[in-house]
N, C-alpha and C positions, 0 to 999 in steps of 0.2 A: 961772168964775175969769178975775181980769184979766191980758192981754194979758201982762205983768211978773211976776208969780206963773207961768202960765203956761209961760212961758219959764225961770224962778225950776224949777220941778216936773223938766223936761227936763234943766235942768242936773247938779242936785243927783242924777238916776236916772243922767246919763253920768257923774258923777266915782265913783260909787258900783260905776259897771259899769269901767269904768278902773280901777278899784283891784284888779282881781287878774291885771292886768297888771302894775302897780306890786309886786305881792308878788311874782310869778313875779320877777321882776327883784331887788329885795329879797335874794330865797333864794337868789340868788349870788354875797349876801356877807353876811347874818346866819346861823347855824345859827337853825332857826324857833322853837324858846320866847324866845331872846333877842332875836328879829328885832320877838314879839307885845310880849316888855316895856320893847322901846322904843320904839315903837310909843306903849302907856300911857305911858307915862314922858313923850315928849315933849306928847305929848297935851292929859296933868293938868296939867306946868310948861310955861309961867306962868298958863296959865292959871286954875290954880284960885284963883290973889292975886286977881280980874276980876269972878270970875261971883257973889262975898256965899256964905256961912255957905249951908250945904244945907237944900232947903226940902220936904225926908221925914224920914221917921226912920232913922236907919239902918242896922237892919236891913234896908231894902230895898235902902239900895247897897252893902251887905257880899254880900247874896245877888244882887243884879243883876250884880254886882259878879267874882263866884267863877263865876259860871253862862257867863255871854255872856264877859266878860272871859278868865278862866281857861282852862276848860272847850271853850266854842265857839271863838274864837277858836287855841287851842291848836292842838285837833283839828284845826280848818280850816290853819293854815301848817304841820303834819305831815303832814297828807295830801297839800298840794302837791307840799311839798318831797318825799316819797318818790316823785312821779310825775302826780302828779292834776293834769290841763290845765284855766291859767289860765279859759278857756272856758268849760269843759265845770263846775267849780268854781260861778262867776258862774249858770250853771244851774240845777246841782242844788241849792244852797244853798235856791231856791224852794221848797222842799219843806217849807220852818220855816211857811209857811202852814195845811197839813196835821198837821204837829205839834202849831201852835200851837189849831186846835179842837179838838184831838183831848185835849190836857192840859186845856182849859179844860172838856172838858163834863166830865172828870172830876173836876178842882177843884171848880171855879166853877157846875157844875150847869149848862152852856150846854147847849142839847141843837140840836146841829144837824139843820139843813131838808134834807129830799128831793134840794133841791137842792145845797146843801154837800155831802153825802156821795157826791153824783154828781164831782161838785165832788173828792173827794177818793179818788173812785177812779180815775177819771182823770191826775188828778199822780202816785196814785202806779203807773197805767199807765206815765207818759213815765220816770218813775225806773227802774223795769223795760228798757225798751226804750233808757235811757241808760244802766245795768248791761251790758245783751248790749251794747253796740258798746264799751264801755273795753273791755271782757272780752278782746274781740279784739285792743285795740291795748296795753293799758296795766295796770296792776295792781289789781285789784278788791280789795285792800285798802288800796289811798289811795282809792277810790274811798267805799267802807264808812264810813270816817274820817270825809270830809268826810256823809254822809249823818248819821253821827250829830253833828256841828257845828250841823248842820238841826235837828236835832230837838234842842240846846240851845239853837237861839237860838227855838226855841218857845215850851222854857219860862221863859227869860229875858222872851221876851212877856208871860206870863203874869203874870210876877212884876211887870213894870212895870205893869201894869195892878191890879194890888190896888197898887202904891205910890202911882197918879194921879199923877206930879209936874207941881206946877204950868207948869213951868218944861224943860223936854225938856234944851233945854243945861246949863243949872246939874247937874241930873242928871247927864247924859251926863259933865260934866267933872270928875262927885265918885267918879261908878261908873269914871275911868279911875286914880283913885288907890287902888285895892283891886289889882287885879291884875298890878302890878309887881313885890311881893317874892316873892308865891306864884311867879311868872310866870319871876324871877330863878333864883331858890332849885331849880325844877325843870330850868332852862338849866343849873346848874351839874350839881346832881347828875344828869343825863341826856345832857348836851351836852360838860361836862367844864369844866373852869377853861379847860386850856389855850385848845381850841377858841373860846368865848367871847373870850377875852383877842387870840386870834391876828385875831379877824373888827375886833374892835373895833379894835385900831391898823392892822387895813391898810385902814379905815375911808376914801374914797373920797370926790368929790362926789356920783357915782352913787348909793353909799351911801348918802351922808347926805339926798339926797334924795326918796331910796323912804320914808326914814323919815316929815320932814319933809311927806310929802303923805299917807301911809297915815293919819299924828295928826293935822294941823292942818289938811288940804283936808278927809279923806273922813270921820275923824272931827268936830270942832270946828263947821266950816264946812255938812257935807252934815248933821247932825241938828241945827245950830242951823236951819239952810233948814228943814227940814223939820219941823220945832215950830215954826218959822214962820209956813208953811204951817197946819197944823192950828191955830193959832190964828184963824187968819180964813177957813176952809172945814172942810165935817163930811168927816168924813175917809174917808167912803165918796166922797168927791171927791178926795181928796187918795191916796189907797193904791193906786189902780190906776197910780199911775205908776211905781211901783215896779216893774210887771213888764216895764220897758224899760231895766229893770237886764240881767238875761242877753242882752236885744240891743246893748247898747254891749259885755258883757262879753266875748261871742262875736264879735263883729268887731272891735275892739281886739287881740284877743290872734289872731285871722290877720292881721291886717294889723303889729302890731308884733313877735310872736312867729311869726308863720307857722305857725300850726296848725292843719290842717285843719278843714274841715267837713263830714264828712260824709253822705250823705240820709238814714242810720237819727237820727245825730243832730239833724236839724233836724226829724225827726217825733220825737223826743224834748221839743225845746221847744216842738213843736207841743203835745203833748200835756202838759206841763207846764206850760207859762203860759196856756192855755186851763183846767187844771183851779184851776190856781188863784188864777185870775179867778174861776171858778163860787165857789167856795170862801169868796171872799177876801165877794163880794158877796150870797150869800145870806144869806136872813134867820138871824137864833138867835135862840133862847126857851128862859127858864131853865125847869127842871122845876119842870113844873106850871101852865105858863103855856100859852096857845094861841096857834095862829099866825094873824094876821088872815086873814078869806076864810072858814075852815073853818065846820062847821056849826054846832056848839060855838060858835063861838069869837062866831057871829051871833043865835045864840041867847040867850048871854050878853048882847050889844050891846045886845037889844031890854027888857032886862027894867031896869024904870027903877032907881035909883041914892036912897038917901040923900046928901038936897044936905048939908056939912058947915059946923057953924055957924057952923066961923072965914074962911067963904070970904063 
């Protein structure tokens, strides 16, 4: 990667990591479901008028919008509002790589290699250690909500892979239009119109700033820059930079929110990040295919294949 692209990849990871601290601050100003709705409203408008028409079928935009926008972010914001620390949330969400691999295996026929399976087990061990740590200092129910958010993120990753959007920024902006009304409806139903109106009337510069950050900086800039990197480099080169997200997330939460990082949490971070790395980098094979290097694959490689007349 060129130095400018390397710096951009680190900047995106930093933006996404600090995002958890910003969410924590924003939850002091808004109910969680209303905050999530405002995030997507600000991400969609006015950007939707400048990115052009959708470049994938609407069924994929709606599906990803509901799973990623409503389910994943709704659960994350509610979990953090219920007491899940910002730094730990940035770490636990990385288990989405395990859920992505598991869901892809069930729905797409992708068979994880032994390396990937080992990585998934190590990452799950990290989640177990984090749960033990959180059980001694915070509500396990909030922890479970963030794990569920990671599962929804994994499902949305598989849906996005099926959609195969040619322009990630265009796709993300249109996806952002979908969750606004469902989240507002849930907020009115669960959090109540009086609480929502009180939060909106009391909005100050800090509350507005958190909405701008999570919408324009994290969503529009973050995903746009990430898509730019993916258009210029292989996914295997770009994806590992996402492992820096919990580093920035835990560091910013400790610096700005005073969140302590216990030795047990560092142990969970090492296991989870290491496991996610193996899960992300391990080879994948479709059902019925062979892993290069195996005896069967070598035997098939030695078998002459007929040359297609079209070549």
